[in-house]
C-alpha positions in Angstrom: 73.8 96.1 79.8 75.1 93.5 81.4 78.1 93.6 80.3 78.7 97.1 81.4 78.1 96.1 85.1 79.7 93.7 85.1 82.3 96.3 83.8 82.1 98.6 86.6 81.8 95.5 88.6 85.8 94.3 87.6 87.1 98.3 87.9 85.8 98.3 91.5 86.4 94.9 93.1 90.3 95.9 91.2 90.7 98.7 93.4 89.6 97.3 96.5 92.4 94.5 95.5 94.9 97.2 95.0 94.2 99.4 98.2 93.6 95.7 99.8 97.4 94.8 99.2 99.0 98.7 99.6 97.2 98.2 103.8 98.6 94.8 104.4 101.8 94.9 102.8 102.1 98.2 105.2 100.6 96.7 108.3 103.2 94.0 107.5 106.8 96.1 107.3 105.4 98.2 110.7 104.9 94.4 112.2 108.0 93.5 111.1 110.3 96.5 113.2 111.1 98.4 109.9 113.0 101.2 110.9 113.8 103.4 107.4 111.2 105.7 108.9 113.8 106.8 112.0 117.2 106.8 109.4 117.3 110.6 107.5 117.0 110.9 103.3 121.1 111.4 103.3 121.9 108.1 105.5 119.2 105.7 103.3 120.6 107.4 100.1 124.1 106.9 100.1 126.0 103.4 98.4 128.1 101.3 101.1 131.9 101.2 101.5 133.3 98.6 99.8 135.8 96.8 103.0 138.2 94.1 100.9 140.0 98.0 100.1 
């Protein structure tokens, strides 16, 4: 029975860790002033042009 509770506790702890890491990453991106949301999709996906030619 204790192995079952250990497994369930590990699954819950893993899920909490994943969601915590995602929340921290999102918070850090918004604090940096990341402005990906202000660009429209084609501009964001466009490849940079070579300026040497």
